C-alpha positions in Angstrom: -23.6 -18.4 -31.5 -20.1 -19.6 -32.3 -18.8 -22.7 -30.5 -16.2 -20.6 -28.7 -18.9 -19.2 -26.4 -21.0 -21.2 -24.1 -24.8 -21.0 -24.5 -25.4 -21.6 -20.8 -24.4 -18.9 -18.2 -22.6 -20.7 -15.4 -22.2 -18.6 -12.3 -18.9 -20.4 -11.4 -17.2 -20.2 -14.8 -13.7 -18.9 -15.2 -12.6 -15.3 -14.8 -10.4 -13.9 -17.6 -7.5 -13.0 -15.3 -5.7 -14.2 -12.2 -6.3 -12.3 -9.1 -10.0 -11.5 -9.7 -10.8 -15.3 -9.8 -8.5 -15.9 -6.7 -10.1 -13.1 -4.6 -12.4 -15.5 -2.8 -12.0 -19.1 -4.0 -13.3 -21.9 -1.9 -11.0 -22.8 1.1 -11.2 -26.5 0.3 -9.6 -26.1 -3.1 -6.6 -28.2 -4.0 -3.7 -25.9 -4.9 -1.0 -28.4 -5.6 -0.4 -27.4 -9.2 1.3 -24.1 -9.9 2.5 -22.3 -12.9 4.2 -18.9 -12.9 3.7 -17.2 -16.3 6.6 -15.4 -18.0 4.5 -12.6 -19.4 0.9 -13.5 -19.8 -1.2 -16.2 -18.1 -2.7 -19.0 -20.0 -6.1 -18.0 -18.6 -5.7 -14.5 -19.9 -4.7 -15.8 -23.3 -7.7 -18.2 -23.4 -10.1 -15.4 -22.3 -8.8 -12.9 -24.9 -8.8 -15.4 -27.7 -12.0 -17.2 -27.0 -14.1 -14.8 -24.9 -13.3 -11.5 -26.5 -15.6 -9.0 -24.8 -15.5 -6.8 -27.9 -16.9 -9.6 -30.0 -20.7 -9.2 -30.6 -21.1 -12.9 -30.3 -20.0 -12.9 -26.7 -22.9 -12.8 -24.4 -21.0 -10.3 -22.2 -21.8 -7.7 -24.8 -25.5 -8.4 -24.8 -26.1 -5.8 -22.1 -28.3 -5.9 -19.1 -31.1 -7.9 -20.9 -28.8 -10.9 -21.2 -28.0 -11.1 -17.5 -29.9 -13.5 -15.2 -31.8 -11.7 -12.5 -30.5 -14.0 -9.7 -27.0 -12.4 -9.7 -26.4 -9.3 -7.7 -22.6 -9.3 -7.6 -20.6 -7.4 -10.2 -18.4 -9.3 -12.6 -15.0 -8.5 -14.0 -13.9 -8.9 -17.6 -10.3 -8.5 -16.4 -8.0 -9.1 -13.6 -5.9 -7.0 -11.3 -4.0 -5.0 -13.9 -5.8 -5.5 -17.2 -8.8 -3.3 -16.3 -8.6 -1.6 -19.7 -11.0 1.3 -19.9 -12.3 0.3 -23.3 -13.4 -3.1 -22.2 -16.8 -3.7 -20.6 -17.0 -2.4 -17.0 -17.4 -4.5 -14.0 -21.1 -3.8 -13.6 -22.0 -4.7 -17.2 -20.9 -8.3 -17.3 -22.9 -9.9 -14.5 -23.6 -13.5 -15.3 -21.8 -13.5 -18.7 -20.2 -16.8 -19.7 -16.5 -16.9 -19.1 -16.4 -14.3 -16.4 -16.6 -15.2 -12.8 -17.7 -12.8 -10.2 -15.3 -11.2 -7.7 -15.7 -13.6 -4.9 -17.1 -16.7 -6.7 -15.5 -20.1 -6.5 -13.5 -21.1 -9.5 -12.7 -24.6 -8.6 -15.4 -26.2 -10.7 -13.6 -25.8 -13.9 -10.0 -26.0 -12.5 -9.9 -28.5 -9.7 -6.4 -27.6 -8.7 -7.2 -24.1 -7.8 -6.7 -22.7 -11.2 -4.6 -19.7 -12.0 -1.1 -19.9 -10.7 -2.0 -22.6 -8.1 -1.0 -21.4 -4.6 -2.0 -17.8 -4.0 -2.1 -15.4 -1.1 -5.7 -14.5 -2.1 -6.8 -18.1 -1.7 -5.7 -18.2 1.9 -7.5 -15.4 3.6 -5.8 -14.8 7.0 -6.2 -11.1 7.8 -8.7 -10.0 10.4 -10.1 -6.7 11.5 -7.4 -6.4 14.2 -4.6 -7.3 11.7 -5.8 -4.5 9.3 -6.0 -2.0 12.2 -2.5 -2.8 13.2 -1.2 -2.5 9.7 -2.6 1.0 9.1 -1.9 2.3 12.6 1.6 0.6 12.6 2.7 2.6 9.5 1.0 5.9 10.4 2.4 6.1 13.9 6.1 5.8 13.1 8.7 8.3 14.2 7.0 11.6 13.2 4.8 12.3 16.2 7.7 11.3 18.6 10.6 13.0 16.9 9.8 16.0 14.8 6.5 17.9 15.2 8.7 21.0 15.0 8.0 21.5 11.3 4.3 21.9 12.0 4.8 24.1 15.1 7.5 26.4 13.6 5.4 27.1 10.5 2.1 27.5 12.3 3.7 30.0 14.8 1.7 29.1 17.9 0.6 26.1 19.9 -3.1 26.7 19.1 -2.5 27.1 15.4 -0.4 24.0 15.3 -3.1 21.9 17.0 -5.5 23.2 14.3 -3.1 22.1 11.6 -2.8 18.6 13.1 -6.6 18.3 13.2 -7.0 19.5 9.6 -4.2 17.2 8.4 -5.8 14.3 10.1 -9.2 15.0 8.6 -7.7 15.4 5.1 -5.9 12.1 5.5 -9.2 10.6 6.6 -10.9 11.8 3.4 -8.3 10.0 1.4 -8.5 6.8 3.4 -12.4 6.8 3.1 -12.1 7.2 -0.7 -9.6 4.2 -0.8 -12.1 2.2 1.4 -14.8 2.6 -1.3 -12.3 1.5 -4.0 -11.1 -1.4 -2.0 -14.7 -2.6 -1.4 -15.6 -2.3 -5.1 -12.4 -4.0 -6.3 -11.3 -6.3 -3.5 -7.9 -7.3 -4.8 -4.3 -7.0 -3.6 -2.3 -4.2 -5.1 -4.1 -1.0 -4.0 -3.7 1.9 -6.5 -2.1 -0.5 -9.0 -5.5 -2.2 -9.4 -7.6 0.9 -9.3 -5.6 2.9 -11.8 -5.5 0.0 -14.2 -9.3 -0.5 -14.0 -10.2 3.2 -14.4 -7.5 4.8 -16.5 -6.0 1.8 -18.3 -3.1 -0.5 -17.7 -0.4 2.1 -18.4 -1.5 4.1 -15.4 -1.3 1.1 -13.2 2.1 0.2 -14.5 3.5 3.7 -13.9 2.3 3.6 -10.3 4.1 0.2 -10.0 7.2 1.6 -11.6 7.4 4.5 -9.2 6.2 2.7 -6.0 8.2 -0.5 -6.3 11.5 1.2 -7.3 11.3 4.4 -5.2 8.3 5.2 -3.0 8.0 2.1 -0.9 11.7 1.2 -0.4 12.6 4.8 0.0 10.2 5.6 2.8 11.1 2.3 4.5 14.8 3.3 4.3 14.0 6.6 6.1 12.1 4.7 8.8 14.9 2.2 9.3 17.6 4.9 9.6 15.5 6.8 12.2 15.0 3.5 14.1 18.8 2.9 14.1 19.6 6.4 15.3 17.2 6.2 18.3 18.4 2.7 19.2 22.0 3.8 19.1 21.1 6.9 21.2 19.4 4.7 23.8 22.4 2.5 24.1 25.3 5.0 23.9 23.6 8.2 25.3 24.7 11.7 24.5 27.8 10.5 22.6 25.6 9.2 19.9 25.7 12.6 18.2 29.4 12.1 17.4 29.3 8.4 16.4 30.1 7.2 12.9 26.9 7.3 10.8 27.6 3.8 9.5 26.8 2.5 13.0 23.3 3.9 12.7 23.0 2.4 9.2 24.3 -1.0 10.4 21.6 -1.1 13.1 19.0 0.0 10.5 20.0 -2.9 8.2 19.8 -5.4 11.0 16.3 -4.2 11.8 15.3 -4.3 8.1 16.6 -7.9 7.6 14.9 -9.0 10.9 11.4 -7.8 9.9 11.9 -9.2 6.4 12.8 -12.6 7.8 9.8 -12.6 10.2 7.5 -11.8 7.3 9.1 -14.6 5.2 8.3 -17.1 8.0 4.6 -16.6 7.9 1.8 -14.0 7.6 0.8 -14.8 11.1 4.2 -13.9 12.6 4.3 -10.6 10.8 0.8 -9.6 11.8 1.3 -10.6 15.4 4.3 -8.4 15.6 2.2 -5.6 14.2 -0.6 -6.2 16.7 1.8 -6.1 19.6 3.6 -2.9 18.5 0.3 -1.2 17.7 -0.8 -1.6 21.4 2.7 -0.4 22.5 2.3 2.8 20.4 -1.1 3.6 21.8 0.1 3.0 25.3 3.1 5.2 24.7 1.0 8.1 23.3 -1.6 7.7 26.1 1.3 7.8 28.6 2.7 11.0 27.1 -0.7 12.6 27.4 -1.2 11.6 31.0 2.3 12.6 32.0 1.8 16.0 30.4 -1.4 16.6 32.3 0.2 15.5 35.6 3.2 17.7 35.1 1.0 20.7 34.2 -1.1 20.1 37.3 1.7 19.5 39.8 4.6 21.5 38.3 6.9 18.5 38.6 10.1 18.5 36.6 13.4 16.5 36.9 15.4 19.7 36.5 13.3 21.6 39.0 12.2 24.4 36.6 8.8 23.5 35.1 7.7 25.0 31.8 5.2 27.8 32.3 4.8 29.0 28.7 1.4 27.4 28.4 0.2 29.6 31.4 2.0 32.9 30.6 1.4 33.0 26.8 -1.8 32.9 24.8 -2.0 29.7 22.8 -2.6 31.6 19.6 0.0 34.3 20.2 2.3 34.6 17.2 0.1 32.6 14.8 1.3 33.1 11.2 -1.2 34.4 8.6 1.0 33.5 5.6 -0.6 30.9 3.4 2.8 29.5 2.4 3.8 28.9 6.0 0.5 27.1 6.6 0.9 25.0 3.5 4.3 23.9 4.7 2.9 23.1 8.1 0.0 21.2 6.5 2.4 19.2 4.3 4.4 18.2 7.4 1.3 17.2 9.2 0.1 15.1 6.3 3.6 13.4 6.2 3.1 12.4 9.8 -0.3 10.8 8.8 1.0 9.1 5.7 0.3 5.4 5.6 -3.5 5.5 5.6 -3.5 3.6 2.3 -1.6 0.7 3.7 -4.5 -1.7 4.1 -5.6 -1.5 0.5 -2.5 -3.3 -0.7 -3.6 -6.5 1.1 -7.4 -6.3 0.9 -7.4 -9.5 -1.1 -6.2 -11.4 2.0 -9.0 -10.1 4.3 -11.5 -12.7 5.4 -14.3 -10.2 5.0 -12.9 -7.2 3.1 -16.2 -5.5 2.4 -17.0 -5.4 6.1 -13.5 -5.0 7.6 -11.9 -2.5 5.3 -14.2 0.5 6.1 -14.2 -0.5 9.8 -10.4 -0.4 9.9 -10.3 3.0 8.2 -13.0 4.6 10.4 -11.5 3.2 13.6 -7.8 3.9 12.9 -8.1 7.5 11.6 -10.0 9.0 14.6 -7.8 7.1 17.0 -4.6 8.4 15.4 -6.0 12.0 15.2 -6.9 12.1 18.8 -3.6 10.5 19.9 -1.6 13.0 17.9 -3.5 16.0 19.3 -3.2 14.8 22.9 0.6 14.1 22.4 1.2 17.6 21.0 -0.8 19.1 23.9 1.4 17.2 26.3 4.6 18.5 24.6 3.3 22.1 25.0 2.6 21.5 28.6 6.0 20.1 29.5 8.5 21.7 27.0 9.1 25.4 26.1 7.8 26.3 22.6 11.4 27.2 21.5 12.6 23.8 22.4 9.8 22.1 20.5 10.4 24.2 17.4 14.2 23.5 17.3 14.4 19.9 18.3 14.1 16.8 16.1 14.0 14.5 19.2 11.0 15.9 21.0 10.0 12.7 22.7 13.5 12.2 24.1 13.6 15.8 25.3 10.1 15.2 26.9 11.4 12.1 28.8 14.6 13.9 29.9 12.6 16.9 31.2 10.3 14.8 33.4 12.4 11.8 34.4 16.0 12.7 33.5 18.5 10.4 31.7 16.3 7.4 32.5 13.3 9.0 30.8 15.4 9.9 27.8 16.5 6.3 27.5 13.0 4.9 27.8 11.5 7.3 25.2 14.4 6.6 22.8 13.6 2.9 23.1 9.9 3.6 22.5 10.6 5.6 19.4 12.9 2.9 18.0 10.2 0.3 18.7 7.6 2.4 17.0 9.8 2.7 14.0 10.3 -1.1 14.0 6.5 -1.5 13.9 6.2 1.0 11.0 9.0 -0.8 9.2 7.3 -4.1 9.7 4.0 -2.8 8.3 5.8 -1.2 5.3 7.6 -4.5 4.6 4.4 -6.5 4.8 2.3 -4.3 2.5 5.2 -3.4 0.0 5.9 -7.1 -0.5 2.2 -7.6 -1.6 2.6 -4.8 -4.1 5.7 -6.5 -5.6 4.0 -9.9 -5.5 1.0 -8.6 -7.4 3.2 -6.9 -10.0 5.1 -10.2 -10.5 1.9 -12.1 -10.9 0.8 -9.7 -13.6 4.1 -9.7 -15.5 5.0 -6.1 -14.8 8.3 -7.4 -13.3 9.9 -10.8 -13.6 7.5 -13.5 -12.7 9.7 -15.0 -10.0 8.6 -12.1 -7.8 5.0 -13.4 -8.1 5.8 -16.7 -6.5 5.1 -18.0 -3.1 7.8 -19.7 -0.9 11.4 -20.5 -1.7 11.1 -22.9 -4.6 9.9 -22.7 -8.2 6.4 -23.9 -7.1 3.9 -21.7 -5.5 1.7 -24.5 -4.2 0.4 -25.0 -0.8 2.0 -27.7 1.5 0.7 -31.1 0.5 -0.5 -33.7 2.9 2.5 -35.9 2.2 5.0 -33.2 3.1 3.0 -32.4 6.3 3.3 -36.0 7.4 7.0 -36.3 6.9 7.9 -33.1 8.8 9.8 -33.4 12.0 8.3 -33.0 15.5 10.1 -29.6 15.9 8.8 -28.4 12.5 5.2 -29.3 13.4 5.5 -27.5 16.8 7.0 -24.5 15.1 4.3 -24.4 12.5 1.6 -24.7 15.1 3.2 -21.8 17.1 3.9 -19.2 14.4 2.8 -20.7 11.1 -0.3 -19.8 9.2 -3.4 -21.9 9.9 -3.8 -23.5 6.5 -0.4 -23.2 4.9 2.1 -23.5 7.7 5.6 -21.9 7.3 7.1 -19.9 4.5 3.9 -19.6 2.5 4.7 -16.0 1.9 5.9 -14.0 -1.1 9.6 -14.5 -0.3 11.1 -13.3 -3.6 9.0 -10.1 -3.3 10.1 -9.6 0.2 13.8 -10.1 -0.8 13.5 -7.6 -3.6 11.9 -5.0 -1.4 14.5 -5.6 1.3 17.3 -5.2 -1.3 16.0 -1.9 -2.6 15.4 -0.6 0.9 18.9 -1.5 2.0 20.4 0.3 -1.0 18.5 3.5 -0.2 19.5 3.2 3.5 23.2 2.9 2.5 23.1 5.8 0.0 21.1 7.9 2.4 20.1 10.9 0.1 17.0 11.5 2.1 16.4 15.2 1.3 15.9 14.4 -2.4 14.0 11.3 -1.5 11.5 13.2 0.7 10.8 15.6 -2.1 10.4 12.8 -4.6 8.0 11.0 -2.2 5.9 14.1 -1.6 5.5 14.9 -5.3 5.1 11.4 -6.7 3.2 10.1 -3.8 0.5 12.8 -3.8 0.3 12.8 -7.5 -0.8 9.2 -7.5 -3.0 9.8 -4.4 -4.7 12.5 -6.4 -5.1 10.5 -9.6 -6.4 7.4 -7.7 -9.0 9.4 -5.7 -10.0 11.2 -8.9 -10.5 7.8 -10.3 -13.2 7.2 -7.7 -15.2 10.1 -9.0 -14.7 8.9 -12.6 -15.8 5.4 -11.6 -19.0 6.8 -9.9 -19.9 8.5 -13.3 -18.8 5.6 -15.6 -20.2 2.7 -13.5 -23.0 4.0 -11.3 -24.5 0.5 -10.9 -21.2 -1.2 -9.7 -21.8 -2.8 -6.4 -20.0 -0.9 -3.6 -20.2 -2.5 -0.2 -19.1 0.9 1.2 -19.9 4.2 -0.4 -18.4 7.5 1.0 -19.9 10.9 0.5 -19.0 12.4 -2.9 -17.7 15.5 -1.2 -15.0 13.4 0.4 -12.9 12.6 -2.7 -13.6 16.1 -4.1 -12.1 17.7 -0.9 -9.1 15.4 -1.0 -8.4 16.1 -4.7 -8.5 19.9 -4.2 -6.1 19.7 -1.3 -3.8 17.4 -3.1 -3.7 19.8 -6.1 -2.9 22.7 -3.8 0.0 20.8 -2.1 1.4 19.7 -5.5 1.3 23.2 -6.8 3.2 24.4 -3.8 5.9 21.8 -4.4 6.2 22.6 -8.1 6.8 26.3 -7.4 9.1 25.7 -4.3 11.3 23.0 -5.9 10.9 23.0 -9.7 14.1 21.1 -10.4 13.3 18.2 -8.2 9.8 18.2 -9.5 11.1 17.9 -13.0 13.2 14.9 -11.9 10.1 13.2 -10.6 8.2 13.8 -13.9 11.2 12.5 -15.9 11.3 9.3 -13.8 7.6 8.7 -14.3 7.9 9.3 -18.1 10.9 6.9 -18.2 8.5 4.2 -17.2 6.4 4.5 -20.4 8.9 2.8 -22.8 9.5 0.2 -20.1 5.8 -0.5 -20.1 5.7 -1.1 -23.9 8.8 -3.3 -23.6 7.8 -5.3 -20.6 4.0 -5.5 -20.7 2.3 -4.2 -23.8 4.7 -5.8 -26.3 4.5 -9.2 -24.6 0.7 -9.4 -24.8 -0.1 -7.9 -21.4 -2.0 -4.9 -22.8 -5.6 -4.6 -23.8 -5.4 -7.1 -26.6 -2.2 -8.8 -25.7 -2.8 -12.2 -27.2 -4.1 -10.8 -30.5 -1.2 -8.4 -30.7 1.2 -11.3 -30.2 -0.5 -13.4 -32.9 -0.4 -10.4 -35.2 3.2 -9.8 -34.6 4.1 -13.5 -35.2 2.0 -13.7 -38.4 3.2 -10.4 -39.8 6.9 -10.9 -39.0 7.4 -14.5 -39.7 7.0 -15.6 -36.1 9.9 -13.4 -34.9 9.5 -10.9 -32.1 10.6 -7.3 -32.7 13.6 -6.2 -30.6 12.5 -4.8 -27.2 14.0 -1.4 -28.0 11.7 -0.9 -31.0 8.8 -0.3 -28.6 7.3 2.4 -30.8 6.6 -0.2 -33.5 4.6 -2.3 -31.0 2.7 0.8 -30.0 1.9 1.5 -33.6 0.7 -2.0 -34.1 -1.5 -1.7 -31.0 -3.0 1.5 -32.3 -3.6 0.1 -35.7 -5.3 -3.0 -34.2 -7.6 -0.8 -32.0 -8.7 1.3 -34.9 -9.4 -1.7 -37.1 -11.8 -3.0 -34.5 -13.7 0.2 -34.3 
């Protein structure tokens, strides 16, 4: 065996990439040394040059017979975004030298915590309640309070619309359950970014990052912030809010955006506490709506003196539409209201017990939200005429005004704005982790993969803790994280996400943005869940702490294809714009990632480029030459 490979299989040896080794390192590790790589980490370079999994001399290629029997956990030959499909799968490298298990300590070989020093994945702070508040916080935003009219108008009757809400909730649940299995098998921050890279290659993961970081996440957060601003202005000003300058709403939206961004910069604890508090507020509000609706229906009470009797005098399924297109639109609107079920997967690497808590979060949140949505819609039907529900985009405010008058309208406007603030906080928290993971992997400038405000990403040292003022210590004890104190958060990533969100909020082209979100979002939902099926076939022995029924991802994929086909035929021009934007990310990938050694054989490609070209790098715009070199290298190996 060549000297590059160790003859002894050490269970705590080094993983080939960053986030896999950081997924569950020991809490006592010293993380004072940090290094943010410009394009490719030193650990990745060392692994690719010395522990090439395609080399027959590497014990990772020896198959199952070379693995010691005392290991049960799957091993990774790559990190978050270098899960190249032609490398050995997670389940085939157990115990191989040079590859640490997902969840093994890595401090033995690197006493300072190893890759990148300070890392969010090293300081696991998220609990089951935090995960529940994240997913509920983003699902329950403004949709159920403001505009169930799209579902009701296209369904045609109260009974049919309730069926649509139930079907939409169950379909969203199938997607969430599929993501729970992927998150348990690959417990790393980044969500679909990780899964697509592992299953379909790094290009797929990069394209998701390209679309999600630039459009999907900040665009949806901008919509939430604008709705929050509109309802808050309505609560303060009253009926005159309809004629006020739109820039007032946008200014309030920006204030809310910068507020939640600052709170998430201070500490993970502060951001999650706000989420927990607002989650309970949302459930109390929805429960209150349901109870008020039942009381009004039983007593006939109404502030205006004329209670709604439509629910008594009309059959609940009268006027139901039989048109498949109308039901598709209604279903799409319902799924939009349930969107956000993938939220927890972006931060699974920060869970204290991801294999246990992630499925529990999914299977607690989804039924709670489904029941809450159905009860709230039933209450709307009991209090408001069907025509009012179908034509209003402020149903909750109309509900409050009908029962309690102007005071009720004010209270419900404040509830909707607070609900939107919670959704915005959840979106900011998870989106920043996606940006942070992309920065750690070199998909975007490495500064966005740093922790804190300075160039170092290290944890607070003992000396700095001793020299802090009394007020700083008290503040850290009150709102700081347990192990890391204040500002141990991805501040550059939070700043980038806030800047992009603010830009979308100022521009405000939400019609195009909604179509873009629907087409691009469900395309990646479909591909990611399809990847679960592919992974089942390709790696049947991969350890899966949670395993859903195989029918679950199949159902979700079929429905996603149906919705995408409807969007393509309904709005072909905007669909082509989405496709063009995704394709535009391909040359960026070869410029930013593949050409700098971040691809499947990045270090070798870089060495080949240097030796073949006199040590000079090709210009970034000649990305096709890099692609040709990569293809030639791959064929020579085979």
